[in-house]
Residue frames relative to the residue before (quaternion, step in Angstrom):
aa qw qx qy qz dx dy dz
M 1.0000 0.0000 0.0000 0.0000 0.00 0.00 0.00
I 0.7981 0.1871 -0.0866 0.5661 3.54 1.21 -0.20
V 0.2021 -0.7258 0.6363 0.1660 3.52 -1.25 0.40
P 0.6111 -0.5864 0.3669 0.3848 3.62 -1.04 0.67
M 0.4584 -0.6638 0.5236 0.2740 3.53 -1.21 0.65
G 0.4197 -0.6731 0.5482 0.2651 3.51 -1.19 0.62
H 0.7334 -0.4140 0.2863 0.4569 3.56 -1.28 -0.10
N 0.7552 0.3666 -0.2056 0.5030 3.59 1.09 -0.57
G 0.7060 -0.4397 0.2679 0.4863 3.59 1.13 0.60
P 0.7329 -0.4281 0.2900 0.4422 3.58 -1.29 0.01
H 0.3577 -0.7435 0.5243 0.2105 3.56 -0.96 0.90
E 0.6802 -0.4878 0.3608 0.4114 3.55 -1.28 0.41
G 0.7959 0.2714 -0.2149 0.4967 3.59 -0.83 0.98
S 0.5312 0.6192 -0.4253 0.3918 3.60 1.23 -0.20
A 0.6665 -0.5071 0.3553 0.4151 3.56 -1.27 0.37
E 0.6820 0.4859 -0.3178 0.4446 3.61 0.85 -0.88
H 0.6116 0.5407 -0.3572 0.4539 3.59 1.08 -0.70
V 0.6812 0.4820 -0.2946 0.4656 3.56 0.86 -0.96
M 0.6866 0.4776 -0.2942 0.4627 3.59 0.89 -0.90
D 0.5717 0.5634 -0.3812 0.4587 3.59 1.15 -0.55
R 0.6579 0.5079 -0.3127 0.4597 3.56 0.97 -0.87
I 0.6426 0.5092 -0.3227 0.4728 3.57 1.04 -0.78
A 0.6553 0.5033 -0.3138 0.4679 3.56 0.94 -0.90
E 0.6019 0.5625 -0.3461 0.4489 3.55 1.12 -0.73
Q 0.6776 0.4861 -0.2937 0.4672 3.58 0.95 -0.87
I 0.6783 0.4944 -0.3022 0.4519 3.56 1.01 -0.81
L 0.7645 0.4075 -0.2028 0.4564 3.55 0.87 -1.01
A 0.6513 0.5205 -0.3347 0.4392 3.58 1.04 -0.67
G 0.2823 -0.7553 0.5684 0.1635 3.56 -0.70 1.04
T 0.7597 -0.2966 0.2534 0.5203 3.55 -1.19 -0.45
Q 0.0733 -0.8053 0.5883 0.0074 3.57 -0.75 1.06
D 0.2450 0.7433 -0.5825 0.2197 3.52 -0.29 1.31
G 0.7775 -0.3631 0.2354 0.4563 3.55 -1.26 -0.19
T 0.6855 0.4722 -0.2958 0.4686 3.61 1.15 -0.38
A 0.4159 0.7233 -0.4678 0.2916 3.58 1.24 0.02
D 0.5988 -0.5741 0.4235 0.3640 3.54 -1.22 0.62
A 0.4158 -0.7350 0.4812 0.2353 3.55 -0.65 1.12
A 0.6507 0.5369 -0.3268 0.4261 3.57 1.15 -0.52
R 0.5007 0.6684 -0.4272 0.3464 3.56 1.24 -0.18
M 0.2456 -0.7726 0.5705 0.1318 3.56 -0.86 0.99
F 0.2988 -0.7544 0.5652 0.1489 3.56 -0.86 1.03
A 0.3139 0.7445 -0.5138 0.2885 3.59 0.01 1.31
S 0.5452 -0.5999 0.4677 0.3523 3.55 -1.20 0.53
P 0.6246 -0.5608 0.3800 0.3885 3.61 -1.12 0.58
L 0.6534 0.5097 -0.3237 0.4566 3.60 0.98 -0.79
A 0.6270 0.5210 -0.3343 0.4730 3.58 1.04 -0.75
R 0.6360 0.5264 -0.3245 0.4616 3.60 1.01 -0.81
R 0.6621 0.5238 -0.3065 0.4396 3.53 0.93 -0.97
I 0.6869 0.4717 -0.2906 0.4703 3.59 0.84 -0.96
A 0.6401 0.5211 -0.3284 0.4592 3.58 0.98 -0.81
H 0.6395 0.5246 -0.3230 0.4599 3.59 1.01 -0.82
E 0.6830 0.4916 -0.2865 0.4580 3.58 0.95 -0.95
R 0.7595 0.3778 -0.2029 0.4891 3.61 1.00 -0.77
G 0.5061 -0.6890 0.4087 0.3195 3.59 1.24 0.10
I 0.4029 0.7065 -0.4809 0.3274 3.59 1.10 0.67
D 0.3403 -0.7267 0.5642 0.1942 3.58 -0.90 0.98
L 0.3695 -0.7661 0.4832 0.2075 3.59 -0.41 1.22
S 0.6094 0.5788 -0.3651 0.4005 3.59 1.08 -0.57
T 0.6525 0.5037 -0.3198 0.4673 3.59 1.24 -0.28
L 0.6404 0.5433 -0.3195 0.4390 3.60 1.26 -0.17
K 0.2765 -0.7168 0.6131 0.1838 3.53 -1.27 0.53
G 0.3808 -0.7695 0.4705 0.2035 3.56 -0.59 1.16
S 0.2461 -0.7686 0.5762 0.1296 3.54 -1.08 0.81
G 0.5350 0.6405 -0.3990 0.3800 3.60 1.30 -0.02
P 0.7570 -0.3512 0.2656 0.4827 3.57 -1.31 -0.16
H 0.8479 0.0687 -0.0963 0.5168 3.56 -0.98 0.97
G 0.6758 -0.5166 0.2936 0.4362 3.59 1.08 0.70
R 0.3554 0.7593 -0.4797 0.2588 3.58 1.22 0.36
I 0.4029 -0.6923 0.5444 0.2488 3.58 -1.02 0.84
V 0.0712 -0.8018 0.5934 -0.0041 3.56 -0.73 1.11
V 0.7547 -0.4087 0.2587 0.4432 3.56 -1.34 0.17
A 0.6267 0.5593 -0.3459 0.4182 3.59 0.99 -0.82
D 0.6331 0.5304 -0.3359 0.4529 3.61 1.06 -0.70
V 0.6529 0.4992 -0.3125 0.4763 3.58 1.01 -0.82
E 0.6533 0.5130 -0.3175 0.4575 3.59 0.96 -0.86
Q 0.6305 0.5221 -0.3361 0.4657 3.58 1.05 -0.71
A 0.6451 0.5166 -0.3188 0.4640 3.58 1.02 -0.79
L 0.6389 0.5355 -0.3225 0.4485 3.57 1.07 -0.75
S 0.6687 0.5115 -0.2959 0.4513 3.57 1.13 -0.65
Q 0.6623 0.4768 -0.3021 0.4928 3.58 1.28 -0.20
P 0.5892 -0.5713 0.4222 0.3850 3.61 -1.12 0.60
Q 0.2158 -0.7835 0.5742 0.0993 3.55 -0.96 0.92
A 0.4816 -0.6411 0.5114 0.3090 3.54 -1.10 0.71
T 0.5577 -0.6156 0.4366 0.3455 3.56 -1.07 0.73
A 0.2286 -0.7857 0.5655 0.1027 3.55 -0.74 1.11
P 0.6105 -0.5414 0.4089 0.4086 3.60 -1.12 0.45
D 0.5614 -0.6080 0.4485 0.3376 3.54 -1.14 0.72
A 0.3624 -0.7680 0.4875 0.2031 3.57 -0.49 1.23
S 0.6594 0.5246 -0.3172 0.4352 3.57 1.22 -0.54
A 0.5242 0.6382 -0.4180 0.3784 3.59 1.26 -0.24
P 0.5107 -0.6529 0.4489 0.3336 3.59 -0.97 0.77
P 0.5215 -0.6460 0.4490 0.3302 3.60 -1.00 0.74
A 0.5981 -0.5652 0.4285 0.3731 3.54 -1.22 0.56
E 0.5592 -0.6221 0.4319 0.3371 3.52 -1.08 0.78
A 0.4349 -0.7080 0.4943 0.2556 3.56 -0.83 0.97
P 0.5790 -0.5759 0.4369 0.3771 3.61 -1.10 0.60
A 0.6186 -0.5825 0.3869 0.3582 3.52 -1.14 0.69
A 0.6086 0.5814 -0.3549 0.4070 3.57 1.09 -0.68
Q 0.6807 0.4843 -0.2891 0.4675 3.58 1.20 -0.59
A 0.6117 0.5783 -0.3471 0.4134 3.58 1.23 -0.12
E 0.3587 0.7477 -0.4905 0.2678 3.56 1.23 0.27
A 0.5616 -0.5957 0.4545 0.3510 3.54 -1.16 0.62
P 0.5339 -0.6353 0.4432 0.3390 3.59 -1.01 0.73
V 0.4221 -0.6888 0.5290 0.2598 3.51 -1.09 0.71
M 0.7064 -0.4587 0.3202 0.4336 3.55 -1.28 0.28
G 0.7664 0.3384 -0.2593 0.4805 3.57 -0.87 0.96
E 0.5782 0.5636 -0.3980 0.4355 3.60 1.19 -0.20
L 0.4564 -0.6616 0.5213 0.2869 3.55 -1.20 0.61
M 0.1737 -0.7860 0.5880 0.0796 3.54 -0.69 1.11
Q 0.0357 -0.8016 0.5965 -0.0192 3.57 -0.92 0.95
A 0.3959 -0.7218 0.5165 0.2354 3.54 -0.76 1.03
P 0.5143 -0.6340 0.4664 0.3407 3.60 -1.03 0.71
S 0.1003 -0.7914 0.6022 0.0318 3.54 -1.11 0.68
S 0.3746 -0.7305 0.5297 0.2131 3.55 -1.06 0.79
T 0.6265 0.5229 -0.3422 0.4658 3.58 1.27 -0.17
P 0.5864 -0.5903 0.4079 0.3758 3.59 -1.08 0.62
A 0.4702 -0.6584 0.5078 0.2959 3.57 -1.09 0.70
P 0.5853 -0.5767 0.4216 0.3835 3.61 -1.10 0.56
D 0.4905 -0.6335 0.5154 0.3041 3.51 -1.22 0.63
V 0.1794 -0.8414 0.5013 0.0928 3.56 0.30 1.30
A 0.6522 0.5337 -0.3318 0.4241 3.58 0.90 -0.86
G 0.7488 0.3829 -0.2215 0.4935 3.55 0.96 -0.84
G 0.4619 -0.7035 0.4330 0.3230 3.57 1.25 -0.30
L 0.6938 0.4430 -0.2701 0.4994 3.61 1.26 -0.09
A 0.3922 -0.7030 0.5393 0.2474 3.57 -0.89 0.91
P 0.5052 -0.6628 0.4477 0.3241 3.62 -0.97 0.76
G 0.4380 -0.6777 0.5222 0.2760 3.57 -1.14 0.61
I 0.6551 -0.4708 0.3870 0.4466 3.56 -1.31 0.02
P 0.4860 -0.6681 0.4663 0.3162 3.64 -0.78 0.92
D 0.6210 -0.5743 0.3895 0.3645 3.56 -1.11 0.73
K 0.6320 0.5559 -0.3477 0.4131 3.60 0.95 -0.82
Q 0.6610 0.5018 -0.3107 0.4634 3.58 0.98 -0.77
I 0.6491 0.5064 -0.3188 0.4696 3.58 1.04 -0.75
L 0.6834 0.4941 -0.2943 0.4497 3.59 0.84 -0.98
A 0.6081 0.5749 -0.3534 0.4180 3.58 1.12 -0.61
L 0.6321 0.5534 -0.3292 0.4311 3.60 1.21 -0.41
Y 0.7547 0.3653 -0.1805 0.5143 3.58 1.22 -0.40
E 0.4931 -0.6705 0.4784 0.2800 3.53 -1.07 0.81
P 0.4844 -0.6601 0.4815 0.3126 3.62 -0.81 0.94
G 0.7510 0.3656 -0.2942 0.4646 3.54 -1.06 0.84
R 0.6816 0.4661 -0.2893 0.4843 3.57 1.28 -0.23
Y 0.7459 0.2431 -0.1885 0.5907 3.57 1.27 0.31
E 0.2190 -0.7276 0.6213 0.1916 3.53 -1.35 0.13
V 0.3869 -0.7142 0.5393 0.2225 3.55 -1.12 0.69
V 0.1380 -0.7664 0.6250 0.0554 3.57 -0.72 1.12
P 0.3608 -0.7607 0.4859 0.2348 3.64 -0.32 1.16
H 0.5103 -0.6361 0.4841 0.3172 3.57 -1.12 0.72
D 0.2850 -0.7052 0.6103 0.2214 3.55 -1.05 0.74
T 0.7302 -0.4420 0.2858 0.4357 3.57 -1.29 0.20
M 0.6583 0.5160 -0.3208 0.4443 3.59 0.95 -0.85
R 0.6640 0.5053 -0.3228 0.4467 3.60 0.89 -0.86
R 0.6396 0.5098 -0.3281 0.4727 3.60 0.99 -0.76
F 0.6584 0.5177 -0.3109 0.4493 3.55 0.98 -0.87
I 0.6441 0.5106 -0.3202 0.4710 3.59 0.96 -0.88
A 0.6447 0.5254 -0.3230 0.4517 3.59 0.94 -0.87
E 0.6740 0.4932 -0.2988 0.4617 3.58 0.92 -0.89
R 0.6893 0.4982 -0.2931 0.4368 3.57 0.84 -0.99
L 0.7254 0.4375 -0.2675 0.4592 3.59 0.83 -0.93
T 0.5830 0.5303 -0.3741 0.4889 3.59 1.16 -0.49
L 0.6217 0.5316 -0.3226 0.4762 3.55 1.02 -0.83
A 0.6585 0.5258 -0.3106 0.4399 3.59 0.93 -0.92
K 0.7240 0.4489 -0.2637 0.4526 3.59 0.79 -0.99
Q 0.7155 0.4427 -0.2645 0.4713 3.61 1.10 -0.56
T 0.7689 0.3444 -0.1952 0.5021 3.61 1.14 -0.38
I 0.7127 0.3939 -0.2524 0.5226 3.63 1.20 -0.35
P 0.3121 -0.7469 0.5543 0.1936 3.63 -0.69 1.04
H 0.1741 -0.8215 0.5392 0.0636 3.57 -0.15 1.32
F 0.1149 0.7181 -0.6852 -0.0401 3.52 -1.36 0.41
Y 0.3311 -0.7898 0.5068 0.0989 3.54 -1.18 0.65
L 0.1083 -0.7754 0.6214 0.0313 3.55 -1.08 0.87
N 0.1749 -0.8027 0.5666 0.0634 3.58 -0.90 0.98
I 0.0419 0.7830 -0.6190 0.0454 3.54 -1.15 0.68
E 0.2432 -0.7358 0.6069 0.1764 3.56 -1.27 0.44
C 0.1632 -0.7889 0.5898 0.0556 3.55 -1.03 0.90
E 0.3563 -0.7099 0.5656 0.2218 3.56 -1.05 0.82
L 0.2053 -0.8433 0.4937 0.0545 3.57 -0.67 1.12
D 0.4020 0.7525 -0.4732 0.2196 3.63 1.16 -0.05
A 0.6551 0.4883 -0.3235 0.4772 3.62 0.94 -0.79
L 0.6379 0.5227 -0.3280 0.4608 3.59 1.00 -0.78
L 0.6746 0.4955 -0.3076 0.4524 3.60 0.87 -0.92
A 0.6386 0.5117 -0.3298 0.4708 3.59 1.05 -0.70
A 0.6536 0.5001 -0.3104 0.4758 3.59 0.97 -0.84
R 0.6370 0.5305 -0.3263 0.4542 3.59 0.98 -0.84
E 0.6612 0.5035 -0.3104 0.4614 3.58 0.91 -0.90
R 0.6743 0.4945 -0.3031 0.4570 3.58 0.93 -0.84
L 0.6747 0.4925 -0.3008 0.4602 3.61 0.93 -0.89
N 0.6606 0.4915 -0.3171 0.4705 3.59 0.97 -0.78
G 0.6265 0.5370 -0.3370 0.4534 3.58 1.11 -0.61
M 0.6959 0.4500 -0.2595 0.4959 3.58 1.17 -0.59
A 0.5543 0.6596 -0.3809 0.3356 3.61 1.21 -0.39
P 0.5231 -0.6000 0.4920 0.3526 3.60 -1.11 0.64
Q 0.4521 -0.7142 0.4708 0.2527 3.57 -0.99 0.79
D 0.7959 0.0441 -0.0304 0.6031 3.59 1.16 -0.47
G 0.5899 0.5607 -0.4330 0.3875 3.53 -1.31 0.19
P 0.7181 -0.4772 0.2954 0.4115 3.60 -1.26 0.20
R 0.7102 0.4415 -0.2654 0.4799 3.61 1.14 -0.47
A 0.4210 0.7095 -0.4677 0.3172 3.60 1.27 0.12
F 0.1134 0.7789 -0.6132 0.0665 3.58 -1.13 0.65
K 0.0944 -0.7484 0.6506 0.0877 3.53 -1.36 0.29
L 0.2729 -0.8119 0.4997 0.1292 3.56 -0.29 1.29
S 0.1977 -0.7398 0.6313 0.1227 3.54 -1.18 0.74
V 0.6470 -0.4846 0.3961 0.4355 3.57 -1.28 0.22
N 0.6263 0.5606 -0.3393 0.4224 3.58 1.03 -0.76
D 0.5950 0.5600 -0.3669 0.4446 3.61 1.09 -0.61
F 0.6495 0.4964 -0.3098 0.4856 3.59 1.02 -0.81
I 0.6331 0.5363 -0.3337 0.4474 3.60 1.02 -0.79
I 0.6361 0.5240 -0.3217 0.4662 3.59 0.98 -0.85
K 0.6805 0.4889 -0.2852 0.4654 3.55 0.88 -0.99
A 0.6565 0.5171 -0.3189 0.4471 3.60 0.93 -0.86
M 0.6620 0.4861 -0.3139 0.4764 3.60 0.96 -0.79
A 0.6275 0.5312 -0.3385 0.4576 3.61 1.02 -0.74
M 0.6733 0.4774 -0.2927 0.4828 3.59 0.95 -0.84
A 0.6339 0.5362 -0.3343 0.4460 3.60 1.02 -0.78
L 0.6427 0.5170 -0.3263 0.4617 3.60 1.02 -0.73
Q 0.6349 0.4970 -0.3335 0.4885 3.59 1.14 -0.51
T 0.6442 0.5125 -0.3113 0.4749 3.56 1.11 -0.69
V 0.7662 0.1915 -0.0925 0.6064 3.58 1.11 -0.77
P 0.0973 -0.8685 0.4821 0.0625 3.62 0.53 1.15
A 0.5758 0.5980 -0.3930 0.3955 3.62 1.11 -0.46
A 0.6620 0.4920 -0.3059 0.4755 3.60 1.20 -0.45
N 0.5995 0.5329 -0.3572 0.4785 3.59 1.29 -0.20
A 0.4378 0.7159 -0.3877 0.3815 3.54 0.73 1.12
T 0.2215 -0.7490 0.6140 0.1136 3.53 -1.39 0.38
W 0.4167 -0.7095 0.5161 0.2380 3.57 -1.03 0.83
T 0.0881 0.7236 -0.6845 0.0109 3.56 -1.17 0.75
E 0.6412 -0.5395 0.3738 0.3975 3.58 -1.22 0.41
E 0.6879 0.4864 -0.2854 0.4569 3.61 1.08 -0.66
G 0.7700 -0.2429 0.1828 0.5610 3.57 1.10 -0.56
I 0.5678 -0.5818 0.4570 0.3608 3.56 -1.33 0.13
L 0.3180 -0.7360 0.5685 0.1844 3.57 -0.89 0.98
R 0.1616 -0.7705 0.6118 0.0774 3.59 -0.68 1.09
H 0.2351 -0.8060 0.5332 0.1042 3.57 -0.48 1.22
R 0.4115 -0.7122 0.5144 0.2426 3.57 -1.03 0.78
P 0.7609 0.3041 -0.2232 0.5280 3.66 0.69 -0.91
S 0.4214 -0.6498 0.5586 0.2968 3.56 -1.33 0.24
D 0.0051 -0.7872 0.6142 -0.0561 3.56 -0.23 1.32
I 0.1034 -0.8341 0.5417 -0.0122 3.57 -0.40 1.29
A 0.2268 -0.7557 0.6023 0.1211 3.57 -0.78 1.09
V 0.1387 -0.7917 0.5932 0.0452 3.58 -1.00 0.86
A 0.3936 -0.7319 0.5061 0.2308 3.59 -0.71 1.07
V 0.0593 -0.7746 0.6297 -0.0037 3.56 -0.94 1.01
A 0.3110 -0.7672 0.5346 0.1699 3.59 -0.56 1.18
L 0.2973 -0.7517 0.5680 0.1543 3.55 -1.12 0.78
E 0.5432 -0.6029 0.4670 0.3511 3.54 -1.09 0.65
G 0.7805 0.2772 -0.2256 0.5130 3.57 -0.78 1.01
G 0.6674 -0.5076 0.2977 0.4565 3.60 1.27 0.05
G 0.6857 0.4426 -0.3635 0.4491 3.54 -1.23 0.50
L 0.0974 -0.7940 0.5968 0.0618 3.55 -1.27 0.14
Y 0.2505 -0.6936 0.6467 0.1949 3.49 -1.43 0.27
T 0.2020 -0.7557 0.6037 0.1538 3.56 -1.27 0.34
P 0.0982 -0.8098 0.5771 0.0395 3.61 0.25 1.21
V 0.3451 -0.7655 0.5232 0.1455 3.54 -1.10 0.83
I 0.2465 -0.7086 0.6447 0.1463 3.56 -1.02 0.96
R 0.1743 -0.8224 0.5369 0.0709 3.59 -0.34 1.23
D 0.8342 0.1255 -0.1352 0.5198 3.55 -1.16 0.77
A 0.1521 0.8435 -0.5036 0.1082 3.57 1.06 0.76
E 0.5970 0.5960 -0.3684 0.3907 3.59 1.13 -0.54
V 0.7423 0.3816 -0.2233 0.5036 3.62 1.12 -0.53
K 0.5863 0.5691 -0.3790 0.4343 3.60 1.25 -0.02
S 0.4935 -0.6412 0.4983 0.3114 3.55 -1.16 0.65
L 0.6644 -0.4973 0.3708 0.4170 3.56 -1.26 0.31
S 0.6531 0.5075 -0.3219 0.4608 3.60 0.99 -0.76
E 0.6322 0.5161 -0.3354 0.4705 3.61 1.04 -0.69
I 0.6460 0.5092 -0.3149 0.4735 3.57 0.95 -0.87
S 0.6546 0.5335 -0.3115 0.4358 3.58 0.93 -0.95
N 0.7120 0.4523 -0.2686 0.4651 3.59 0.79 -0.99
E 0.6468 0.5087 -0.3246 0.4665 3.58 1.01 -0.77
M 0.6590 0.5062 -0.3100 0.4618 3.58 0.95 -0.85
R 0.6378 0.5234 -0.3340 0.4557 3.58 0.98 -0.77
D 0.6592 0.4999 -0.3058 0.4713 3.60 0.98 -0.82
L 0.6727 0.4973 -0.2991 0.4589 3.59 0.90 -0.94
A 0.6591 0.5128 -0.3158 0.4504 3.59 0.94 -0.85
A 0.6492 0.5159 -0.3230 0.4562 3.58 0.97 -0.81
R 0.7015 0.4457 -0.2740 0.4839 3.59 0.93 -0.85
A 0.5828 0.5550 -0.3747 0.4603 3.61 1.18 -0.48
R 0.6832 0.4912 -0.2951 0.4526 3.58 0.90 -0.89
S 0.7086 0.3860 -0.2568 0.5318 3.58 1.16 -0.50
K 0.4321 -0.7418 0.4193 0.2954 3.58 1.37 0.26
R 0.4613 0.6746 -0.4456 0.3655 3.56 0.93 0.95
L 0.3939 0.7138 -0.4887 0.3106 3.59 1.16 0.51
S 0.3933 -0.6665 0.5747 0.2662 3.55 -1.18 0.62
P 0.6525 -0.5481 0.3354 0.4017 3.63 -1.06 0.64
H 0.6722 0.5121 -0.3257 0.4240 3.61 0.90 -0.84
E 0.6258 0.5576 -0.3412 0.4255 3.61 1.22 -0.33
F 0.7720 0.2611 -0.1936 0.5462 3.62 1.20 -0.17
Q 0.5824 0.5422 -0.3906 0.4630 3.59 1.16 0.55
G 0.7259 0.4161 -0.3144 0.4485 3.55 -1.15 0.65
G 0.5346 0.6054 -0.4846 0.3359 3.52 -1.35 -0.18
A 0.3532 -0.7354 0.5417 0.2024 3.56 -1.28 0.37
T 0.7910 0.1336 -0.0809 0.5915 3.59 1.24 -0.29
S 0.2497 -0.7499 0.5953 0.1449 3.54 -1.33 0.33
I 0.2173 -0.7279 0.6285 0.1670 3.52 -1.37 0.29
S 0.0289 -0.7729 0.6339 -0.0055 3.56 -0.92 0.98
N 0.0749 -0.8249 0.5598 -0.0210 3.56 -0.50 1.22
L 0.0156 -0.8013 0.5973 -0.0302 3.58 -0.60 1.20
G 0.3079 0.7872 -0.4841 0.2262 3.56 1.25 0.34
M 0.6488 0.5359 -0.3289 0.4285 3.58 1.02 -0.74
F 0.6626 0.4681 -0.3063 0.4981 3.60 1.28 -0.21
G 0.5893 -0.6161 0.3531 0.3853 3.59 1.26 0.23
I 0.4379 0.6939 -0.4591 0.3404 3.59 1.26 0.30
D 0.3866 -0.7331 0.5139 0.2213 3.58 -0.82 1.02
S 0.7755 -0.1784 0.1556 0.5853 3.58 0.87 -0.97
F 0.0488 0.7760 -0.6284 0.0221 3.57 -1.27 0.43
D 0.3929 -0.6885 0.5591 0.2429 3.53 -1.31 0.39
A 0.2181 -0.8043 0.5433 0.1016 3.58 -0.47 1.19
V 0.4464 -0.6653 0.5329 0.2722 3.55 -1.26 0.56
I 0.4775 -0.6778 0.4823 0.2828 3.57 -0.87 0.99
N 0.3180 -0.7446 0.5621 0.1686 3.55 -1.00 0.90
P 0.3469 -0.7632 0.4968 0.2243 3.65 -0.26 1.19
P 0.6115 -0.1702 -0.7699 -0.0663 1.62 -2.03 1.45
H 0.2829 0.7722 -0.5284 0.2110 3.62 1.12 0.45
S 0.3740 -0.7252 0.5338 0.2221 3.57 -1.24 0.45
S 0.7966 0.1092 -0.0813 0.5889 3.60 1.24 -0.02
I 0.0482 -0.7534 0.6511 0.0789 3.52 -1.40 0.21
L 0.2778 -0.7608 0.5684 0.1444 3.57 -0.95 0.91
A 0.1613 -0.7784 0.6033 0.0637 3.57 -0.70 1.15
V 0.1386 -0.8255 0.5467 0.0202 3.57 -0.54 1.22
G 0.2311 -0.7746 0.5784 0.1101 3.55 -0.92 0.99
R 0.7162 -0.4563 0.3131 0.4252 3.55 -1.33 -0.09
A 0.3927 -0.6683 0.5738 0.2644 3.54 -1.33 0.36
E 0.1025 0.7927 -0.5933 0.0956 3.58 -0.87 0.96
K 0.5403 -0.6222 0.4627 0.3270 3.53 -1.21 0.57
K 0.0212 0.7897 -0.6091 0.0699 3.54 -0.94 1.04
P 0.4626 -0.6245 0.5270 0.3438 3.57 -1.20 0.40
I 0.0111 0.7886 -0.6140 0.0317 3.59 -0.88 0.95
V 0.4169 -0.6695 0.5473 0.2799 3.56 -1.28 0.36
K 0.1122 0.7801 -0.6029 0.1241 3.56 -0.71 1.14
D 0.8258 -0.0064 -0.0630 0.5604 3.57 -0.74 1.12
D 0.6624 -0.5479 0.2796 0.4277 3.56 0.99 1.01
A 0.6638 0.4376 -0.3237 0.5130 3.57 1.16 0.54
I 0.4447 -0.6734 0.5212 0.2776 3.54 -1.16 0.64
K 0.0600 0.7846 -0.6136 0.0653 3.56 -0.88 0.96
I 0.4440 -0.6560 0.5371 0.2900 3.55 -1.27 0.36
A 0.0377 0.7998 -0.5946 0.0728 3.56 -0.78 1.06
T 0.4499 -0.6484 0.5385 0.2954 3.53 -1.25 0.50
M 0.0518 -0.8292 0.5554 -0.0357 3.56 -0.45 1.25
M 0.1221 -0.7795 0.6128 0.0443 3.55 -1.10 0.79
G 0.2883 -0.7622 0.5561 0.1632 3.59 -0.88 0.94
A 0.0215 -0.7809 0.6243 -0.0017 3.55 -1.13 0.71
T 0.1353 -0.7770 0.6123 0.0547 3.56 -1.07 0.84
L 0.1976 -0.7754 0.5930 0.0896 3.55 -0.82 1.05
S 0.1825 -0.7460 0.6327 0.0991 3.58 -0.75 1.12
C 0.1026 -0.8229 0.5588 0.0042 3.58 -0.76 1.08
D 0.3867 -0.6497 0.6036 0.2531 3.52 -1.29 0.60
H 0.3420 -0.7916 0.4683 0.1923 3.57 -0.34 1.25
R 0.5391 0.5997 -0.4181 0.4183 3.62 1.21 -0.17
V 0.7551 0.3562 -0.1696 0.5236 3.56 1.16 -0.68
I 0.8029 0.2062 -0.0602 0.5561 3.56 0.87 -1.04
D 0.2404 -0.7576 0.5924 0.1313 3.56 -0.67 1.13
G 0.7295 -0.4544 0.2865 0.4235 3.56 -1.29 0.30
A 0.6851 0.4848 -0.2931 0.4580 3.59 0.84 -0.95
L 0.6511 0.5116 -0.3173 0.4623 3.57 1.02 -0.79
G 0.6435 0.5098 -0.3205 0.4725 3.59 1.00 -0.79
A 0.6418 0.5168 -0.3212 0.4668 3.58 1.02 -0.79
E 0.6339 0.5286 -0.3214 0.4642 3.58 1.05 -0.77
L 0.6445 0.5149 -0.3169 0.4681 3.58 1.02 -0.81
L 0.6726 0.4903 -0.3020 0.4648 3.60 0.91 -0.89
A 0.6300 0.5336 -0.3359 0.4533 3.59 1.02 -0.75
A 0.6474 0.5012 -0.3146 0.4803 3.59 1.02 -0.80
F 0.6245 0.5372 -0.3280 0.4624 3.59 1.01 -0.83
K 0.6669 0.5043 -0.2951 0.4625 3.58 0.89 -0.94
A 0.6481 0.5305 -0.3221 0.4414 3.58 0.95 -0.86
Y 0.6763 0.4734 -0.2989 0.4788 3.59 0.91 -0.85
L 0.6794 0.5050 -0.3071 0.4349 3.59 0.89 -0.88
E 0.7141 0.4544 -0.2632 0.4629 3.60 0.97 -0.79
D 0.7517 0.2181 -0.1588 0.6019 3.58 1.27 -0.27
P 0.1232 -0.8745 0.4624 0.0790 3.58 0.55 1.17
V 0.5103 0.6373 -0.4332 0.3818 3.61 1.18 -0.34
T 0.6350 0.5571 -0.3330 0.4190 3.62 1.06 -0.71
M 0.6221 0.5344 -0.3464 0.4554 3.60 1.24 -0.30
L 0.6620 0.5400 -0.2917 0.4301 3.56 1.25 -0.33
V 0.6633 0.4897 -0.3118 0.4723 3.62 1.24 -0.12
């Protein structure tokens, strides 16, 4: 999801540059001649670091797109000598008695608060200052592991997602016995080597089923923007790939609805290998309208995933296990898999999300329908 920053900040075409532009579109409200002059145009991460280090953003000149203040600007300010600022912990001077008059009718009354006010301009509420957190723990009983660029980026993006995207969640169970039988038969027929060799995984079927479901329910294949909803024609599916040591990439399988299962399988295997070695190009993990995150191989039954902006949904897949179910008024043992769809309620309403999940389940439980 990110490429390392150079000495002068993110370069053109890098993941952080692109995501900065997306965050700019999401966070920037209407900007015209009547806009509040006090509003600071800065990335959420730049705001956070400036808040923690006591940097006044109004004194900085942004080097990002459209004069936006980015992390590199804050870091440059930190490297320069700073004038001594008044002690923020000192109590404010007592207000004159004339200012203590009761508000008249129509004035906005606000109760005093000891907690910091939300960062309204940036859209992100401030976190607990490091000093307050460290004060809770005895020195010597912990070590500080500095954030790398990817960890900071993930923190910024997912905080942005939870504070700006109205999530809701839909759960469903899918029977996989027909899929597992088809997978075994197809893998048994597959060439073992050469350019046409393949080995299908359950995840390959899940990718294909979601791609077909988005074509069946095209209104869910969409992205929110302030000007309007983007309706996507192809089904471009991002797939979360965990990295050793932490972090992840989300390489995108493009036009998945028209690709065969073997094409999806081989492409996904190549993308995952290059993601783990951090050799993906930015265009290979940007775009798409939905993501798939599969933790079934870790024994997880179900979980609620966080939507990756600007996507409008993400499918969280749990493990497959044999369970007793009632079918045709009889109890039978079936292999069942749980899935949870996280939806952006600005784009996908409850009924639309349910329709998408129903289509996904239909394709997954009858895999022959994905082959025509």
